[in-house]
NUKOL-491078 format. One record per atom (N, C-alpha, C): residue number from 0; residue in one letter; x, y, z. Coordinates in Angstrom, 1 decimal, padded with zeros to 4 digits. Layout:
residues N
pos = NUM	code = A	east = X	north = Y	up = Z
...
//
This chain:
residues 113
pos = 0	code = M	east = 039.1	north = -004.2	up = 009.3
pos = 0	code = M	east = 038.1	north = -004.3	up = 008.1
pos = 0	code = M	east = 037.8	north = -005.7	up = 007.2
pos = 1	code = S	east = 037.0	north = -005.8	up = 006.7
pos = 1	code = S	east = 037.1	north = -007.2	up = 005.9
pos = 1	code = S	east = 037.5	north = -006.8	up = 004.5
pos = 2	code = S	east = 037.9	north = -008.1	up = 003.9
pos = 2	code = S	east = 038.6	north = -007.5	up = 002.5
pos = 2	code = S	east = 037.0	north = -007.6	up = 000.9
pos = 3	code = K	east = 036.2	north = -007.8	up = 001.8
pos = 3	code = K	east = 035.0	north = -008.1	up = 000.4
pos = 3	code = K	east = 034.5	north = -007.3	up = 000.6
pos = 4	code = P	east = 033.7	north = -006.5	up = -000.5
pos = 4	code = P	east = 033.4	north = -005.7	up = -000.8
pos = 4	code = P	east = 031.6	north = -005.4	up = 000.1
pos = 5	code = P	east = 031.4	north = -004.2	up = 000.9
pos = 5	code = P	east = 030.3	north = -004.1	up = 001.1
pos = 5	code = P	east = 029.0	north = -004.3	up = 000.6
pos = 6	code = S	east = 027.9	north = -005.1	up = 001.4
pos = 6	code = S	east = 026.8	north = -004.9	up = 000.2
pos = 6	code = S	east = 025.5	north = -004.2	up = 000.6
pos = 7	code = G	east = 024.9	north = -003.8	up = -000.4
pos = 7	code = G	east = 024.1	north = -002.3	up = -000.1
pos = 7	code = G	east = 022.7	north = -003.7	up = 000.2
pos = 8	code = N	east = 021.9	north = -002.6	up = 001.0
pos = 8	code = N	east = 020.8	north = -003.4	up = 000.6
pos = 8	code = N	east = 019.5	north = -003.0	up = 000.1
pos = 9	code = V	east = 018.8	north = -003.3	up = -000.9
pos = 9	code = V	east = 018.1	north = -002.3	up = -001.3
pos = 9	code = V	east = 017.0	north = -002.9	up = -001.4
pos = 10	code = G	east = 015.4	north = -002.3	up = -000.8
pos = 10	code = G	east = 014.2	north = -002.6	up = -000.7
pos = 10	code = G	east = 014.3	north = -004.2	up = -001.0
pos = 11	code = G	east = 015.3	north = -004.7	up = 001.1
pos = 11	code = G	east = 015.1	north = -006.4	up = 001.0
pos = 11	code = G	east = 015.6	north = -007.1	up = 000.6
pos = 12	code = I	east = 016.7	north = -006.4	up = -000.4
pos = 12	code = I	east = 017.0	north = -007.1	up = -001.7
pos = 12	code = I	east = 018.9	north = -007.5	up = -001.4
pos = 13	code = S	east = 019.4	north = -008.3	up = -000.9
pos = 13	code = S	east = 020.9	north = -007.6	up = -000.9
pos = 13	code = S	east = 021.9	north = -007.9	up = -002.0
pos = 14	code = A	east = 022.2	north = -006.6	up = -002.5
pos = 14	code = A	east = 023.1	north = -006.9	up = -003.8
pos = 14	code = A	east = 024.3	north = -006.4	up = -003.1
pos = 15	code = P	east = 025.8	north = -006.7	up = -004.2
pos = 15	code = P	east = 026.9	north = -006.5	up = -004.2
pos = 15	code = P	east = 027.0	north = -005.0	up = -004.2
pos = 16	code = T	east = 027.8	north = -004.3	up = -003.9
pos = 16	code = T	east = 028.3	north = -002.8	up = -003.9
pos = 16	code = T	east = 029.5	north = -002.7	up = -004.8
pos = 17	code = L	east = 029.8	north = -002.1	up = -005.8
pos = 17	code = L	east = 031.2	north = -001.2	up = -006.3
pos = 17	code = L	east = 031.8	north = -000.5	up = -005.9
pos = 18	code = R	east = 033.4	north = -001.0	up = -005.8
pos = 18	code = R	east = 034.2	north = 000.1	up = -005.3
pos = 18	code = R	east = 034.0	north = 001.5	up = -006.1
pos = 19	code = I	east = 034.7	north = 002.2	up = -005.7
pos = 19	code = I	east = 034.8	north = 003.9	up = -006.3
pos = 19	code = I	east = 036.0	north = 003.2	up = -007.1
pos = 20	code = G	east = 035.3	north = 003.8	up = -008.4
pos = 20	code = G	east = 036.6	north = 003.3	up = -009.9
pos = 20	code = G	east = 036.3	north = 001.9	up = -010.3
pos = 21	code = Q	east = 035.6	north = 000.4	up = -009.7
pos = 21	code = Q	east = 035.3	north = -000.2	up = -010.4
pos = 21	code = Q	east = 034.1	north = -000.3	up = -011.6
pos = 22	code = S	east = 034.7	north = -000.7	up = -012.4
pos = 22	code = S	east = 034.1	north = -001.1	up = -013.6
pos = 22	code = S	east = 032.5	north = -001.8	up = -013.8
pos = 23	code = I	east = 031.7	north = -001.1	up = -014.0
pos = 23	code = I	east = 030.3	north = -001.9	up = -014.0
pos = 23	code = I	east = 030.4	north = -003.3	up = -015.2
pos = 24	code = P	east = 030.0	north = -004.6	up = -015.2
pos = 24	code = P	east = 030.5	north = -005.2	up = -016.7
pos = 24	code = P	east = 029.1	north = -005.1	up = -017.5
pos = 25	code = V	east = 029.2	north = -004.8	up = -018.8
pos = 25	code = V	east = 028.6	north = -004.3	up = -019.5
pos = 25	code = V	east = 028.8	north = -005.6	up = -021.0
pos = 26	code = S	east = 028.0	north = -005.7	up = -021.3
pos = 26	code = S	east = 028.5	north = -006.7	up = -022.7
pos = 26	code = S	east = 027.8	north = -005.9	up = -023.9
pos = 27	code = S	east = 028.7	north = -005.9	up = -024.5
pos = 27	code = S	east = 028.7	north = -005.3	up = -025.8
pos = 27	code = S	east = 027.1	north = -006.0	up = -026.8
pos = 28	code = G	east = 026.7	north = -005.0	up = -027.6
pos = 28	code = G	east = 025.8	north = -004.9	up = -028.1
pos = 28	code = G	east = 025.9	north = -005.9	up = -029.3
pos = 29	code = R	east = 026.7	north = -006.3	up = -029.6
pos = 29	code = R	east = 026.9	north = -008.0	up = -030.3
pos = 29	code = R	east = 026.6	north = -008.8	up = -029.4
pos = 30	code = E	east = 027.3	north = -009.0	up = -028.3
pos = 30	code = E	east = 027.1	north = -010.7	up = -027.3
pos = 30	code = E	east = 025.3	north = -010.1	up = -027.4
pos = 31	code = R	east = 024.8	north = -008.9	up = -027.0
pos = 31	code = R	east = 023.2	north = -008.9	up = -026.7
pos = 31	code = R	east = 022.3	north = -009.8	up = -027.7
pos = 32	code = M	east = 023.0	north = -009.3	up = -028.9
pos = 32	code = M	east = 022.1	north = -009.3	up = -030.0
pos = 32	code = M	east = 022.3	north = -010.6	up = -031.0
pos = 33	code = R	east = 023.3	north = -011.1	up = -030.3
pos = 33	code = R	east = 023.3	north = -013.1	up = -030.2
pos = 33	code = R	east = 022.8	north = -014.0	up = -030.3
pos = 34	code = R	east = 021.7	north = -014.5	up = -031.0
pos = 34	code = R	east = 020.9	north = -015.6	up = -030.3
pos = 34	code = R	east = 021.4	north = -016.6	up = -031.1
pos = 35	code = P	east = 021.0	north = -017.8	up = -030.3
pos = 35	code = P	east = 020.7	north = -019.3	up = -031.0
pos = 35	code = P	east = 020.4	north = -019.5	up = -032.2
pos = 36	code = L	east = 020.8	north = -020.4	up = -033.4
pos = 36	code = L	east = 020.0	north = -020.2	up = -034.8
pos = 36	code = L	east = 018.8	north = -021.4	up = -033.8
pos = 37	code = S	east = 017.7	north = -020.7	up = -035.4
pos = 37	code = S	east = 016.7	north = -021.7	up = -034.9
pos = 37	code = S	east = 017.1	north = -022.7	up = -035.6
pos = 38	code = R	east = 015.8	north = -023.7	up = -035.4
pos = 38	code = R	east = 016.2	north = -025.6	up = -036.2
pos = 38	code = R	east = 016.3	north = -025.6	up = -037.5
pos = 39	code = S	east = 015.9	north = -024.6	up = -038.0
pos = 39	code = S	east = 016.1	north = -024.8	up = -039.9
pos = 39	code = S	east = 017.4	north = -024.2	up = -039.8
pos = 40	code = G	east = 018.0	north = -023.5	up = -039.0
pos = 40	code = G	east = 019.4	north = -022.9	up = -039.9
pos = 40	code = G	east = 018.8	north = -021.8	up = -040.2
pos = 41	code = Y	east = 017.8	north = -020.9	up = -040.5
pos = 41	code = Y	east = 017.7	north = -019.8	up = -041.4
pos = 41	code = Y	east = 018.0	north = -018.4	up = -040.5
pos = 42	code = R	east = 018.9	north = -017.9	up = -041.1
pos = 42	code = R	east = 019.1	north = -016.5	up = -040.5
pos = 42	code = R	east = 019.7	north = -015.4	up = -041.7
pos = 43	code = R	east = 018.8	north = -015.2	up = -042.1
pos = 43	code = R	east = 019.2	north = -013.6	up = -043.2
pos = 43	code = R	east = 020.2	north = -014.1	up = -044.4
pos = 44	code = A	east = 019.4	north = -015.2	up = -044.5
pos = 44	code = A	east = 020.4	north = -016.1	up = -046.2
pos = 44	code = A	east = 018.8	north = -016.5	up = -046.7
pos = 45	code = R	east = 019.2	north = -017.5	up = -048.0
pos = 45	code = R	east = 018.3	north = -018.1	up = -048.4
pos = 45	code = R	east = 017.1	north = -018.6	up = -047.2
pos = 46	code = P	east = 015.7	north = -018.5	up = -047.3
pos = 46	code = P	east = 014.8	north = -019.0	up = -046.6
pos = 46	code = P	east = 014.7	north = -020.9	up = -047.1
pos = 47	code = P	east = 014.3	north = -021.6	up = -045.8
pos = 47	code = P	east = 014.3	north = -023.1	up = -046.6
pos = 47	code = P	east = 013.2	north = -023.5	up = -047.1
pos = 48	code = E	east = 013.7	north = -024.2	up = -048.1
pos = 48	code = E	east = 013.1	north = -024.8	up = -049.3
pos = 48	code = E	east = 011.6	north = -025.3	up = -048.7
pos = 49	code = R	east = 010.5	north = -024.8	up = -049.6
pos = 49	code = R	east = 008.9	north = -024.6	up = -048.8
pos = 49	code = R	east = 008.7	north = -026.5	up = -049.3
pos = 50	code = E	east = 009.2	north = -026.7	up = -050.0
pos = 50	code = E	east = 008.7	north = -028.7	up = -050.2
pos = 50	code = E	east = 009.9	north = -029.5	up = -048.8
pos = 51	code = A	east = 010.7	north = -029.2	up = -048.7
pos = 51	code = A	east = 011.3	north = -029.8	up = -048.0
pos = 51	code = A	east = 010.6	north = -029.6	up = -046.5
pos = 52	code = F	east = 010.6	north = -028.1	up = -045.9
pos = 52	code = F	east = 009.9	north = -027.8	up = -044.8
pos = 52	code = F	east = 008.2	north = -028.6	up = -045.3
pos = 53	code = L	east = 007.2	north = -028.7	up = -046.2
pos = 53	code = L	east = 006.1	north = -029.4	up = -046.2
pos = 53	code = L	east = 006.4	north = -030.7	up = -046.4
pos = 54	code = C	east = 007.3	north = -031.3	up = -046.6
pos = 54	code = C	east = 007.7	north = -033.0	up = -046.5
pos = 54	code = C	east = 007.7	north = -033.2	up = -045.1
pos = 55	code = R	east = 008.6	north = -032.5	up = -044.4
pos = 55	code = R	east = 009.2	north = -032.9	up = -042.9
pos = 55	code = R	east = 008.1	north = -032.7	up = -042.0
pos = 56	code = Y	east = 006.7	north = -031.7	up = -042.6
pos = 56	code = Y	east = 005.4	north = -031.4	up = -041.8
pos = 56	code = Y	east = 004.7	north = -032.4	up = -042.1
pos = 57	code = R	east = 004.0	north = -033.4	up = -043.2
pos = 57	code = R	east = 003.9	north = -034.4	up = -043.7
pos = 57	code = R	east = 004.3	north = -035.3	up = -042.9
pos = 58	code = S	east = 005.5	north = -035.7	up = -042.7
pos = 58	code = S	east = 006.4	north = -036.5	up = -042.2
pos = 58	code = S	east = 005.9	north = -036.8	up = -040.3
pos = 59	code = N	east = 006.0	north = -035.7	up = -040.0
pos = 59	code = N	east = 006.4	north = -035.7	up = -038.6
pos = 59	code = N	east = 004.6	north = -035.8	up = -038.1
pos = 60	code = L	east = 003.8	north = -035.2	up = -038.9
pos = 60	code = L	east = 002.5	north = -035.4	up = -039.1
pos = 60	code = L	east = 001.4	north = -036.7	up = -038.9
pos = 61	code = A	east = 002.0	north = -037.4	up = -039.5
pos = 61	code = A	east = 001.9	north = -038.8	up = -040.0
pos = 61	code = A	east = 002.5	north = -039.8	up = -038.9
pos = 62	code = A	east = 003.6	north = -039.6	up = -038.6
pos = 62	code = A	east = 003.9	north = -040.1	up = -037.7
pos = 62	code = A	east = 003.3	north = -039.9	up = -036.0
pos = 63	code = I	east = 002.9	north = -038.5	up = -035.9
pos = 63	code = I	east = 001.8	north = -038.1	up = -034.8
pos = 63	code = I	east = 000.5	north = -039.2	up = -034.6
pos = 64	code = T	east = -000.1	north = -038.8	up = -035.7
pos = 64	code = T	east = -001.5	north = -039.5	up = -036.0
pos = 64	code = T	east = -001.5	north = -041.1	up = -035.6
pos = 65	code = A	east = -000.4	north = -041.6	up = -036.0
pos = 65	code = A	east = 000.2	north = -043.1	up = -036.4
pos = 65	code = A	east = 000.2	north = -043.9	up = -034.7
pos = 66	code = E	east = 001.2	north = -042.4	up = -034.1
pos = 66	code = E	east = 001.3	north = -043.1	up = -032.7
pos = 66	code = E	east = 000.1	north = -042.9	up = -031.9
pos = 67	code = R	east = -000.6	north = -041.9	up = -032.0
pos = 67	code = R	east = -002.2	north = -041.2	up = -031.1
pos = 67	code = R	east = -003.2	north = -042.2	up = -032.0
pos = 68	code = K	east = -003.2	north = -043.6	up = -033.0
pos = 68	code = K	east = -004.5	north = -043.8	up = -033.9
pos = 68	code = K	east = -005.0	north = -044.6	up = -033.0
pos = 69	code = P	east = -004.8	north = -045.3	up = -031.9
pos = 69	code = P	east = -005.1	north = -045.8	up = -031.0
pos = 69	code = P	east = -006.5	north = -045.1	up = -029.9
pos = 70	code = E	east = -005.8	north = -043.9	up = -029.4
pos = 70	code = E	east = -006.5	north = -043.4	up = -028.5
pos = 70	code = E	east = -007.7	north = -042.0	up = -029.3
pos = 71	code = I	east = -007.3	north = -041.9	up = -030.6
pos = 71	code = I	east = -008.5	north = -041.4	up = -031.4
pos = 71	code = I	east = -009.3	north = -042.3	up = -032.0
pos = 72	code = D	east = -009.0	north = -043.5	up = -031.7
pos = 72	code = D	east = -010.1	north = -044.4	up = -032.2
pos = 72	code = D	east = -010.9	north = -044.6	up = -031.1
pos = 73	code = A	east = -010.4	north = -044.9	up = -029.7
pos = 73	code = A	east = -011.1	north = -044.9	up = -028.6
pos = 73	code = A	east = -012.0	north = -043.4	up = -028.0
pos = 74	code = L	east = -011.5	north = -042.3	up = -028.3
pos = 74	code = L	east = -012.4	north = -041.4	up = -028.6
pos = 74	code = L	east = -013.4	north = -040.9	up = -029.1
pos = 75	code = S	east = -013.1	north = -041.2	up = -030.6
pos = 75	code = S	east = -014.2	north = -041.5	up = -031.3
pos = 75	code = S	east = -015.4	north = -042.6	up = -031.3
pos = 76	code = R	east = -015.2	north = -043.9	up = -030.7
pos = 76	code = R	east = -016.3	north = -044.7	up = -029.9
pos = 76	code = R	east = -017.0	north = -044.0	up = -028.9
pos = 77	code = K	east = -016.2	north = -043.6	up = -027.9
pos = 77	code = K	east = -016.7	north = -042.8	up = -027.1
pos = 77	code = K	east = -017.3	north = -041.6	up = -027.6
pos = 78	code = L	east = -017.3	north = -040.4	up = -028.3
pos = 78	code = L	east = -018.3	north = -039.4	up = -028.8
pos = 78	code = L	east = -019.2	north = -040.5	up = -029.0
pos = 79	code = A	east = -019.5	north = -041.4	up = -029.8
pos = 79	code = A	east = -020.2	north = -042.2	up = -031.1
pos = 79	code = A	east = -021.5	north = -042.4	up = -029.9
pos = 80	code = R	east = -020.9	north = -043.3	up = -028.7
pos = 80	code = R	east = -022.0	north = -044.2	up = -027.4
pos = 80	code = R	east = -022.3	north = -042.6	up = -026.8
pos = 81	code = Q	east = -022.1	north = -041.6	up = -026.8
pos = 81	code = Q	east = -022.2	north = -040.3	up = -025.8
pos = 81	code = Q	east = -023.7	north = -039.8	up = -027.5
pos = 82	code = E	east = -023.4	north = -039.6	up = -028.0
pos = 82	code = E	east = -024.2	north = -039.8	up = -028.6
pos = 82	code = E	east = -026.0	north = -040.3	up = -029.1
pos = 83	code = A	east = -025.3	north = -041.0	up = -028.8
pos = 83	code = A	east = -026.5	north = -042.4	up = -029.1
pos = 83	code = A	east = -027.4	north = -042.4	up = -028.1
pos = 84	code = A	east = -026.4	north = -041.8	up = -026.6
pos = 84	code = A	east = -027.2	north = -042.0	up = -025.6
pos = 84	code = A	east = -028.3	north = -040.9	up = -025.4
pos = 85	code = I	east = -027.2	north = -039.5	up = -025.8
pos = 85	code = I	east = -028.1	north = -038.0	up = -025.7
pos = 85	code = I	east = -029.5	north = -038.3	up = -027.0
pos = 86	code = A	east = -029.2	north = -039.1	up = -028.0
pos = 86	code = A	east = -030.3	north = -039.0	up = -028.7
pos = 86	code = A	east = -031.5	north = -040.1	up = -028.1
pos = 87	code = L	east = -031.4	north = -040.9	up = -027.5
pos = 87	code = L	east = -032.0	north = -041.6	up = -026.9
pos = 87	code = L	east = -033.0	north = -041.3	up = -025.9
pos = 88	code = L	east = -032.3	north = -040.1	up = -025.0
pos = 88	code = L	east = -032.7	north = -039.4	up = -023.4
pos = 88	code = L	east = -033.9	north = -038.4	up = -024.3
pos = 89	code = R	east = -032.9	north = -038.4	up = -025.4
pos = 89	code = R	east = -034.1	north = -036.9	up = -026.1
pos = 89	code = R	east = -035.5	north = -037.8	up = -026.6
pos = 90	code = G	east = -035.2	north = -038.4	up = -026.7
pos = 90	code = G	east = -036.5	north = -039.5	up = -027.7
pos = 90	code = G	east = -037.2	north = -039.1	up = -029.0
pos = 91	code = P	east = -037.9	north = -039.2	up = -029.6
pos = 91	code = P	east = -038.4	north = -039.2	up = -031.1
pos = 91	code = P	east = -038.2	north = -037.5	up = -031.4
pos = 92	code = T	east = -037.6	north = -037.3	up = -032.1
pos = 92	code = T	east = -037.4	north = -035.9	up = -032.9
pos = 92	code = T	east = -038.5	north = -035.3	up = -033.5
pos = 93	code = T	east = -039.8	north = -036.0	up = -034.0
pos = 93	code = T	east = -040.9	north = -035.3	up = -034.4
pos = 93	code = T	east = -041.7	north = -035.1	up = -033.3
pos = 94	code = L	east = -042.6	north = -034.5	up = -033.1
pos = 94	code = L	east = -043.7	north = -034.6	up = -032.2
pos = 94	code = L	east = -045.2	north = -034.5	up = -032.8
pos = 95	code = P	east = -046.1	north = -034.6	up = -031.6
pos = 95	code = P	east = -047.4	north = -034.6	up = -032.3
pos = 95	code = P	east = -047.9	north = -033.3	up = -033.0
pos = 96	code = G	east = -048.2	north = -033.5	up = -034.2
pos = 96	code = G	east = -048.4	north = -032.5	up = -035.1
pos = 96	code = G	east = -048.0	north = -032.0	up = -036.4
pos = 97	code = G	east = -047.3	north = -033.1	up = -035.9
pos = 97	code = G	east = -045.9	north = -032.9	up = -037.7
pos = 97	code = G	east = -044.9	north = -032.1	up = -037.4
pos = 98	code = F	east = -044.5	north = -031.4	up = -036.2
pos = 98	code = F	east = -043.4	north = -030.4	up = -035.9
pos = 98	code = F	east = -042.1	north = -031.1	up = -035.1
pos = 99	code = G	east = -041.2	north = -030.7	up = -036.1
pos = 99	code = G	east = -039.9	north = -031.5	up = -035.1
pos = 99	code = G	east = -039.3	north = -030.3	up = -034.6
pos = 100	code = R	east = -038.2	north = -030.9	up = -033.9
pos = 100	code = R	east = -037.6	north = -030.1	up = -032.9
pos = 100	code = R	east = -037.0	north = -028.7	up = -033.3
pos = 101	code = T	east = -036.2	north = -029.0	up = -034.3
pos = 101	code = T	east = -035.6	north = -027.8	up = -035.2
pos = 101	code = T	east = -036.9	north = -026.3	up = -036.0
pos = 102	code = E	east = -038.1	north = -027.2	up = -035.7
pos = 102	code = E	east = -039.2	north = -026.2	up = -036.3
pos = 102	code = E	east = -039.3	north = -025.8	up = -035.1
pos = 103	code = L	east = -039.3	north = -026.1	up = -033.9
pos = 103	code = L	east = -039.7	north = -025.7	up = -032.6
pos = 103	code = L	east = -038.6	north = -024.6	up = -032.0
pos = 104	code = H	east = -037.3	north = -024.5	up = -032.1
pos = 104	code = H	east = -036.5	north = -024.1	up = -031.7
pos = 104	code = H	east = -035.9	north = -022.9	up = -033.1
pos = 105	code = A	east = -036.4	north = -022.6	up = -033.5
pos = 105	code = A	east = -035.9	north = -022.1	up = -034.7
pos = 105	code = A	east = -036.6	north = -020.4	up = -034.2
pos = 106	code = G	east = -037.4	north = -020.1	up = -033.7
pos = 106	code = G	east = -037.7	north = -019.0	up = -033.0
pos = 106	code = G	east = -039.0	north = -018.1	up = -033.8
pos = 107	code = G	east = -039.7	north = -019.2	up = -034.6
pos = 107	code = G	east = -040.5	north = -018.7	up = -035.4
pos = 107	code = G	east = -041.9	north = -018.8	up = -034.9
pos = 108	code = D	east = -043.1	north = -018.7	up = -035.4
pos = 108	code = D	east = -044.4	north = -019.0	up = -035.2
pos = 108	code = D	east = -044.8	north = -021.0	up = -035.2
pos = 109	code = N	east = -045.1	north = -021.2	up = -034.2
pos = 109	code = N	east = -044.8	north = -022.8	up = -034.8
pos = 109	code = N	east = -046.4	north = -023.1	up = -034.6
pos = 110	code = R	east = -047.6	north = -022.1	up = -034.9
pos = 110	code = R	east = -049.1	north = -022.6	up = -035.3
pos = 110	code = R	east = -049.2	north = -023.0	up = -036.4
pos = 111	code = R	east = -050.1	north = -023.8	up = -036.5
pos = 111	code = R	east = -050.8	north = -024.2	up = -037.7
pos = 111	code = R	east = -051.7	north = -022.7	up = -038.6
pos = 112	code = S	east = -051.3	north = -022.0	up = -039.6
pos = 112	code = S	east = -052.7	north = -021.8	up = -040.1
pos = 112	code = S	east = -053.7	north = -022.3	up = -040.7
//
């Protein structure tokens, strides 16, 4: 007979079987409830100061914005080009008879009385 404990096969998954009298390892409630502290270190104590949080937030936002500024500018230029092309394809915004596009699509009666 081999010295290692037999393995059970439950639902096609092989799992080690415990010997009679062998205890199941269970973590205590304290170990289970312990979680790593958040980045701010806030845990059941005084909350972080609002002004310090806002200062860090604004600083991080400014850094991210500065880092992405070229990308933001390029996307803004691309959007402006697309809007100009769409406006060119749509043509004039007023139609014969003095009706504008917004008046035509408003859903009301467009006939003059």
